[in-house]
C-alpha positions as CSV (number, residue, x, y, z in Angstrom):
1,M,0.0,0.0,0.0
2,E,1.4,3.3,-1.0
3,R,2.1,5.9,1.6
4,K,1.7,9.5,0.8
5,C,3.2,12.7,2.2
6,I,0.9,14.4,4.7
7,D,1.7,17.8,3.3
8,C,1.7,17.5,-0.5
9,G,0.3,14.0,-1.1
10,A,3.3,12.8,-3.1
11,V,4.0,9.1,-2.9
12,L,6.7,8.4,-0.3
13,A,9.8,6.4,-1.2
14,Q,10.0,2.9,0.3
15,D,13.0,3.8,2.5
16,N,11.2,6.9,3.8
17,T,9.8,6.0,7.3
18,G,8.6,9.5,8.0
19,E,5.3,11.2,7.1
20,R,6.7,13.7,4.6
21,C,8.5,13.6,1.3
22,S,12.1,14.9,1.1
23,P,11.1,18.3,-0.5
24,C,8.4,18.8,2.2
25,Q,10.9,17.9,4.9
26,K,13.4,20.4,3.6
27,K,10.7,23.1,3.3
28,R,9.6,22.4,6.9
29,L,13.2,22.6,8.0
30,D,13.7,25.9,6.2
31,E,10.6,27.3,7.8
32,R,11.8,26.2,11.3
33,T,15.2,27.7,10.6
34,T,13.5,31.0,9.6
35,Y,11.2,31.2,12.6
36,D,13.1,29.4,15.4
37,D,16.3,30.1,17.2
38,E,19.7,28.7,16.1
39,L,19.7,25.0,15.2
40,V,22.3,22.6,16.3
41,D,23.1,19.3,14.5
42,A,24.5,16.1,16.1
43,E,28.1,17.2,15.4
44,G,27.6,20.5,17.0
45,F,25.7,19.0,20.0
46,G,28.5,16.5,20.3
47,A,31.1,19.2,20.4
48,I,29.1,20.8,23.3
49,L,29.0,17.5,25.2
50,G,32.5,16.4,24.3
51,L,31.2,13.5,22.3
52,S,31.2,12.5,18.6
53,A,28.1,12.9,16.4
54,T,27.8,9.1,16.3
55,Q,27.8,8.9,20.1
56,V,25.2,11.6,20.3
57,K,22.9,9.7,17.9
58,R,23.4,6.5,20.0
59,L,22.2,8.2,23.2
60,A,18.8,7.3,24.4
61,P,16.3,10.1,23.4
62,D,15.2,10.5,27.0
63,K,18.8,11.5,28.0
64,L,18.8,14.5,25.6
65,P,16.5,17.4,25.0
66,P,13.8,16.6,22.5
67,R,14.8,16.8,18.8
68,I,12.8,19.0,16.4
69,P,9.7,16.9,15.7
70,G,8.7,16.0,12.2
71,I,12.3,16.3,10.9
72,R,14.3,13.1,10.0
73,K,17.6,14.8,10.8
74,Y,19.3,15.1,14.2
75,L,18.6,18.7,15.0
76,W,17.9,20.6,18.2
77,R,17.0,24.2,19.0
78,R,19.8,25.9,20.8
79,K,17.4,27.3,23.3
80,D,16.2,23.8,24.1
81,I,19.8,22.7,24.7
82,D,20.4,25.7,26.9
83,A,17.2,24.9,28.9
84,W,18.2,21.3,29.2
85,F,21.7,22.2,30.5
86,K,20.1,24.5,33.0
87,Q,17.8,21.8,34.2
88,K,20.6,19.3,34.5
89,Q,22.7,21.8,36.5
90,Q,19.7,22.4,38.8
91,E,19.2,18.6,39.3
92,E,23.0,18.2,40.0
93,T,22.9,21.0,42.5
94,Q,19.8,19.5,44.2
95,A,21.5,16.1,44.3
96,R,24.7,17.6,45.9
97,T,22.6,19.5,48.4
98,Q,20.6,16.3,49.3
99,T,23.8,14.4,49.6
100,R,25.3,17.0,52.0
101,E,22.1,17.0,54.0
102,Q,22.1,13.2,54.3
103,A,25.7,13.2,55.3
104,G,25.0,16.0,57.8
105,N,22.1,14.1,59.2
106,R,24.3,11.0,59.7
107,V,26.8,13.1,61.6
108,F,24.1,14.7,63.7
109,R,22.5,11.3,64.3
110,R,25.8,10.0,65.7
111,I,26.3,13.1,67.8
112,A,22.7,13.1,69.1
113,R,23.0,9.5,70.1
114,G,26.3,10.2,71.9
115,I,24.7,13.1,73.8
116,A,21.6,10.9,74.6
117,S,23.9,8.1,75.9
118,N,25.8,10.4,78.1
119,M,22.6,11.9,79.4
120,T,21.3,8.4,80.3
121,T,24.5,7.5,82.1
122,C,24.7,10.7,84.1
123,R,21.0,10.9,84.9
124,Y,20.1,7.3,85.6
125,D,23.3,5.2,86.0
126,S,25.4,7.5,88.1
127,V,25.7,6.6,91.8
128,I,26.9,10.0,92.8
129,C,24.2,11.9,94.6
130,L,23.1,14.9,92.6
131,S,20.6,17.7,92.8
132,L,18.1,17.9,90.0
133,S,19.0,21.6,89.7
134,D,22.6,20.8,89.0
135,K,23.9,21.2,85.4
136,I,25.2,18.2,83.5
137,G,28.3,20.2,82.5
138,N,31.1,18.8,80.3
139,K,30.1,15.2,81.1
140,V,27.5,15.6,78.4
141,Y,30.5,15.7,75.9
142,G,32.2,12.7,77.6
143,Q,34.9,14.9,79.0
144,E,34.6,13.8,82.6
145,L,34.5,10.4,84.4
146,V,31.3,9.1,85.8
147,L,31.1,6.6,88.6
148,G,28.1,4.5,87.9
149,T,26.4,1.1,87.9
150,T,27.4,-1.2,85.0
151,D,25.1,-3.8,83.4
152,A,26.6,-6.4,85.6
153,G,25.6,-4.4,88.7
154,R,29.1,-3.4,89.7
155,V,29.9,0.2,90.7
156,E,32.9,1.4,88.7
157,P,33.9,4.2,86.3
158,I,31.8,4.2,83.2
159,D,33.2,5.4,79.9
160,L,31.2,8.2,78.3
161,V,30.9,8.7,74.6
162,K,33.3,11.3,73.3
163,V,31.3,14.0,71.5
164,D,32.6,16.8,69.2
165,R,31.4,19.9,71.0
166,A,31.2,22.1,67.8
167,V,29.1,19.6,65.9
168,A,26.9,19.0,69.0
169,L,26.3,22.8,69.3
170,N,25.3,22.9,65.6
171,A,22.9,20.0,66.2
172,L,21.5,21.8,69.2
173,E,20.7,24.8,66.9
174,Q,19.0,22.5,64.3
175,L,16.6,20.9,66.8
176,P,13.2,22.6,66.7
177,K,12.3,23.9,70.2
178,K,8.6,23.2,69.6
179,D,9.6,19.5,69.5
180,F,12.1,19.8,72.3
181,P,10.7,22.3,74.9
182,E,13.3,21.1,77.4
183,L,15.9,22.9,75.3
184,I,14.2,26.3,75.3
185,G,16.8,28.8,76.5
186,I,19.6,26.3,76.3
187,T,22.6,27.5,74.1
188,D,25.0,24.8,75.2
189,W,24.3,21.2,76.2
190,T,26.4,21.7,79.3
191,D,23.7,24.1,80.7
192,L,21.1,21.4,80.8
193,T,20.0,20.7,84.4
194,Y,19.1,17.2,85.5
195,D,15.4,18.2,86.0
196,R,15.2,18.8,82.2
197,I,16.7,15.4,81.3
198,N,14.1,12.6,81.2
199,K,13.7,9.4,79.2
200,D,11.2,11.0,76.8
201,L,13.7,13.7,75.8
202,I,16.4,11.1,75.4
203,A,14.2,8.9,73.2
204,R,13.2,11.9,71.0
205,L,16.8,12.9,70.7
206,E,17.9,9.5,69.6
207,A,15.2,9.3,67.0
208,Y,15.2,12.8,65.5
209,F,18.0,12.9,62.9
């Protein structure tokens, strides 16, 4: 069955898999060149990407900006290429930001769990008599020894978790005070008094980041 050009009605050659005859394709291309921005062929696009024209043609269509529709040649509008590059840059920036945030959350999670562990030891495992109005002090960063009860029930020095103070203070700033009312007015973990430290605070701190 003969196939005909959708523009002029001429019979299409057997090797023509498109919808237009060669003259109509050229005319359409000329029209687009007249009314559209600069056009870039596969060789030019390859030069932009640092690839050969053949490599560009072999790339999956969804990895490149859309080619000019209805034209059998590999042609792109320069404005589409520029928009595509801008989108890719935005996606890469978002990916890097997300990676940094995830890495930061991992660090904060480790710090928060260290702080929580030291709170637990100082508040619940220590055998030293304390007043609930006392501040936890540098023990929260693992910088002081604590005499406490081990899992075996013996009273002996318990190792606290060493915590980076600068990162811990950064984590303190990140915690929303509406979720951690115990931290309202606290600018340094050392200022926490024992009456503000409870198992619920410790659990929330361990689970937040």
